[in-house]
N, C-alpha and C positions, 0 to 999 in steps of 0.2 A: 480573319477575326480570332482573337484570343479566346481561350477557353473561359468559363465562367465556373468559379469554384464556390460551393456552398458551405456555409457553416451550419452543422445540425446538432441536435443533442445525440449523445451516444447512449446506447442501452445499458451502459455500465451502471447508471444509477439504479434501474429497476432490477436488473438481473443481480447485482452485488448485493443490493439490500434484501432481495428474496433469499439469496444464499446466506447472508450473515444473520438473517432473522431465525434461521433454523438452529435447533440445538446442535452443538458440535458433533454429537455421535451420529447424527444423520446426514452430515455435510458430504460425506464421500459418495453418498448416492446422487449428488447434485453438482459434482465437479464442472460439468459442462456449462453451468451459469457464469463461471469465471473465465472459461477459454473460448466461448462460442464467439464473442465480440470481436476476437482478432481476425475472424474470417472476413470482415467488412470494414475494420477500423480504417483502412487506408484508401477508400473509395471517396471519402468526403473529409472537409476539415472539422473534426469533431470537438465539442465542448463536453466536459465531464461535469454535469452540475448535481449538486445536492441542494436545491433550491427551495423556495418557499412552498412549492407544490408538494414537497415531501413532509412539511411540519404544519399544515394547516387542515381544517375540515375534518377533524376527528382522526387524522393519521398519526398524531402524536409526535414527540420529539425524536431526534436522531438517537439521543442515548437510550430512550425507552423502546427503541425498535431492537436493541441488542438483547439476547437471551441471557439468563443467568443472574448471579448475584452482583453487587455493585462492582467488585474488581473486575469479573469478566465482562461486564458491560463496557466499562471504560477501556479495558484492554483491547476489546473487539472493535471499538470506535477508533482508538489509536492506530489499530492495525488496518482498517478500512481507509483512513485518510492517507496513511502511508502508501497503500496500494493505489488510490486514486492519483497521488503526486507522482508516483514512479510509473504510471501507465501512460501510453500515448494519448495525446490530446490535451486541450487547455482546461483549466480547472475553475470551478466556481463553488464557494461555499456561501450559504445564506447566513444572515446574521443570527448569532447564538450558537450556530452549529460549531464554531470554533472552541467553544469552552464547554460544551455539553449542556446547554439550556435544558432544564427538566421539563419545564411545562411548554405545551404546544405554543407556537408563536400566536400573538394576539396584537393586532395593529393598535389596539386602544390602550395598551400598556406598555411600559418600558421592559427591556430585557433585565433578567436577573443577574446584574453585574456583580452582586455581592458573591455569588458563587465562584468567581475566579479567584477569590482568596482562599478557598478550601483546597484540600490535598488533591483529589482526582480531578477536579474541574481546572484547577491551576496547571496540573501536570498536562492535561489535554491542550490548554491554551499554548504552553510552552512548545509542545510538539508541533503545532500548526505554524507557529512562528518559525521554528527550525526548519519545517518542511518548506515553507515559503523560501527562506534563505538558500537552502540546498537546491531547490528548483531553479532559482535565479543564478547561482554560482556554479552549477554543474552543467556544462553544456550538453552532455549526453541526455540530460532530461528535458532539454526544450528545443535543440537545434533542429531535430528530425521527428517533431512530433506528429507529422502528417505524412512520413515517409516510411515504407516498409524496411528500408536499410537502417532505420534507428531503433528497431526492435528485433530481438531473436529469443525464441523459447530456449531455455536450457532444459527444463523438464516441465511439461504440462500434463503428464499421465500419471502422476502419483496420487491418485484419488483415495487409495487405501489409507494413506497417511495424511491427506488433505493439505499437501504441501505444493506449492507453486514456486518456480524460479525462472528468471529471465534476465536478459541483458538489455540495457539502454546503451545506445551508441550516439556520438557526436559526429559532426563533420570534420572536427579536428583529430578524429582518431581516439578520442577518449571513450572509455567504457565503463559501465557500473553494472554490478551484479546484484540482483534482488532475490531475497528469498522469503517466503510467507508460510508460517505455520498456522493453519486454521483450526487447530485443535487447542484445548488447554492443557495438553500433554507435552512437556518438553522433549525435544527429539534429540538425543544424545547420539554423537558419532554418526552424523547424517553427512554422508558423502556427496559432494555437489561438484558438478563440472565447472572448470574455470578456462577462460580464453587465452591466457598467457602465463608464463612462468613469473616467479619472483614473489614478493610479499604484497599483501593486500591489507588495507586499513579498513576497519568497521566505522564508517563514518556516520552511521545512523542506526539506532536500534529502539524500536518503538516501546520495548520493555525496559528501558533505561530508568534508574531511580530518579532521574531528572524529570522524567514524565509521569511518575507515580507508579511505575511498574516494579516487577520483581527482580530487576537487574541481572537477568540471566543472559549472559552473552559469551563473547569470545577474547575477552581481554583486549580488545582494540587491534590485535594484530594477527594476521593468518599467513601461513607459508603454503604456496602452491606445491604439489607434488607432481613428479613426472609420471603420472598415472592417468591415461585417458579415461574419461567418464562422460557419460550422457553427450556424446559426439562432440566433446570439447578436448582439447589435447592435454589439459592438465586437471587436477582436482584437488580437493582437500577434505577434511572432516571438520565439521562444525557442530556447535551446540545451538539448537533453534530454540528460542524462547517461546513459551506457551501463549497462543493468541498474539504472536508477535511477528515483526517484520524487520529484517536487517538489510542494510545496503553496504556493499563493499566496493572499495575503490583501489585499483591496481596503483602501486606506488612505484615512482620512477618512470 
């Protein structure tokens, strides 16, 4: 008889929301909330939901779970969604989450669609659209969602700076590098390990001006150096945006 595979909800939603709700100054004490889930991610077929359960019964909206002023709250939510879309497992966003609905969801009223015409809400909606396209177009993000061979940590131990980095891999040999800075402090000259030589393109930056971010990045192009780092054969120095996530793709 063939084995039965189950689809279950991953603890990413509860753990990551607990982490993101904390002031960034305290996040380095709770780094394990971001890394613990990979201990069991590949025992089931996981779905990563930010569902209606997160935004009803007094729990508040997704944007209002984020700490800080308006800029920080939207930067954090853009980062959280980028984290979800680049993490192993299938994705689910409940209505209104994609543009940062302010009010808690109410089945008796319409969503506040007028918000999508404003700066921060429109930028968030643009990011979610681009994340959907990125997930669909990049095999490394979906081909091995339920296999350990599709994921590899670059560095999961940098709790002092609240930075995570990992690789996503496809069956076609494609790879993507994901780096997340969970503090509002830009990280200049941050050295990151890379899996292969050559140039890399910054194919997504959650801090881009197109998403209402501060537009701090790496000018789109990065060159790998022949310097092993973080158990990777090559490395480079990056500028990590505040409360931001970047995705790099090897060229060639």
